[in-house]
C-alpha positions in Angstrom: 12.5 -6.6 26.8 8.9 -6.0 25.8 6.0 -8.0 27.2 4.9 -11.0 25.2 1.3 -9.9 25.5 1.8 -6.4 24.2 -1.2 -5.1 22.3 -0.8 -3.4 18.9 -3.5 -1.0 17.7 -5.1 -1.9 14.4 -7.9 0.6 13.9 -10.9 2.3 15.4 -14.5 1.1 15.3 -17.2 3.5 14.1 -20.9 3.4 14.2 -22.9 0.1 13.7 -24.1 -0.8 10.3 -27.4 -2.7 10.0 -29.0 -4.9 12.7 -26.6 -7.9 12.8 -23.6 -6.5 14.7 -21.6 -5.1 11.8 -19.5 -2.0 12.5 -17.7 0.5 10.3 -13.9 0.6 10.9 -11.1 2.9 10.2 -8.3 0.4 9.7 -4.8 1.8 10.2 -3.1 -0.8 8.0 -3.1 -1.4 4.2 -5.6 -4.2 3.8 -8.5 -4.6 6.3 -8.9 -8.2 5.1 -5.8 -9.1 7.1 -8.1 -8.8 10.2 -9.6 -12.2 9.2 -6.2 -13.8 10.0 -6.2 -12.9 13.7 -7.6 -15.4 16.1 -8.6 -12.7 18.6 -9.0 -9.0 18.7 -9.2 -6.8 21.7 -10.5 -3.5 23.0 -8.6 -1.6 25.7 -10.8 -3.4 28.3 -11.3 -6.9 27.0 -11.2 -9.6 24.3 -13.8 -9.0 21.6 -13.6 -12.3 19.6 -12.6 -13.0 16.0 -13.4 -10.9 13.0 -15.3 -13.3 10.8 -16.7 -11.1 8.0 -15.5 -8.0 6.2 -17.6 -6.0 3.7 -16.3 -3.1 1.6 -19.0 -0.5 0.8 -17.7 2.1 -1.7 -14.9 3.8 0.3 -15.8 2.4 3.7 -15.3 -0.9 5.4 -17.4 -2.8 7.8 -16.5 -5.8 10.0 -18.4 -8.4 11.9 -16.9 -9.8 15.2 -18.0 -13.3 16.0 -19.3 -12.4 19.5 -21.3 -9.4 18.4 -24.6 -10.2 16.8 -27.0 -7.3 17.5 -27.0 -3.6 16.7 -27.2 -2.9 20.5 -24.1 -4.9 21.3 -22.2 -3.3 18.3 -23.2 0.2 19.6 -21.3 -0.5 22.8 -18.1 -0.7 20.7 -18.6 2.5 18.9 -15.4 4.7 18.9 -13.3 2.0 20.5 -9.9 1.2 19.2 -9.1 -2.4 18.5 -5.9 -4.3 19.1 -4.2 -7.6 18.4 -1.5 -9.2 20.5 2.0 -8.6 19.1 2.8 -12.3 18.8 -0.1 -12.7 16.3 1.4 -10.3 13.8 2.9 -12.0 10.7 6.6 -12.4 10.8 8.5 -10.0 8.6 11.7 -10.5 6.6 14.9 -9.3 8.2 14.9 -5.9 6.5 11.3 -5.1 7.2 9.7 -3.4 10.2 6.3 -2.5 11.5 5.8 1.2 11.9 4.9 0.8 15.6 8.4 -0.5 16.1 9.9 2.8 14.9 8.2 4.8 17.7 10.6 6.3 20.2 13.7 5.3 18.3 16.5 7.8 18.3 17.0 9.4 14.9 20.6 10.3 14.0 22.0 11.6 10.7 25.2 10.4 9.1 27.2 13.1 11.0 26.1 11.5 14.2 23.8 14.4 15.1 20.8 13.3 17.2 17.8 14.8 15.5 15.2 13.5 17.9 12.8 10.6 18.6 10.3 9.1 16.2 6.9 10.2 17.5 4.9 8.4 14.9 4.8 7.6 11.2 2.4 9.8 9.2 0.9 8.3 6.0 0.8 10.6 3.0 -0.1 10.1 -0.6 3.4 10.0 -1.9 5.4 8.3 0.9 5.1 7.9 4.6 6.9 10.4 6.8 8.7 10.0 10.2 7.5 12.7 12.6 10.6 13.3 14.7 10.1 15.2 18.0 13.0 16.7 20.0 14.1 15.4 23.4 16.8 16.3 25.9 19.7 14.9 23.8 18.6 16.4 20.4 20.8 19.0 18.7 17.9 21.5 18.9 14.2 21.8 19.7 12.8 21.5 16.1 10.2 18.9 15.1 11.3 17.3 11.9 9.3 15.6 9.1 11.6 13.1 7.4 10.4 11.1 4.4 10.4 7.4 5.1 12.2 6.4 1.9 14.6 3.5 2.2 17.5 3.4 1.6 17.8 6.9 0.0 16.9 8.8 3.2 16.3 6.2 5.9 19.6 4.4 5.5 19.5 1.9 8.4 17.1 0.8 11.2 18.8 -0.7 14.2 16.0 -2.0 16.4 18.4 -3.6 18.9 20.2 -0.3 19.4 17.0 1.7 19.2 18.3 3.9 16.4 17.5 5.0 12.9 20.3 6.4 10.7 19.1 8.9 8.1 20.7 10.9 5.3 19.4 14.2 6.5 21.1 17.5 7.2 20.9 19.0 10.7 19.5 22.3 9.5 16.4 20.8 7.8 
């Protein structure tokens, strides 16, 4: 079982913006405004506080963290990844998953061939893609890119069994 205080990565902070502690952010999710819902965000080393303001500037986003009020204190966070505790994430419906939950799951096709383990989910313009790396029980040593299209290609996700069943030929 996973630890209840597991940290989930949300994005990476960039350079400071202005004098009042705002920072650019590369947010890994869909809507950076969701950061406002979390009671606490973290760096790898410590708690940072709560995101209390978000500003969208053309194609970039800045955030303000409640505890960071000067450019100098914001500069100390440059290039740091930010996290939230897993138990703060919104609950999903039964057929939904967070992409981080797919990492290291065994990928099998309908013929019960083990294609590999999910390394990560790569976002693309059309649809997201499972990057599947080989491991000792795989049928070969190929890395595979499998479109994350449910249910046409990704037929079933079995989190408890740590498996994903895909409709995918072994020779792709």
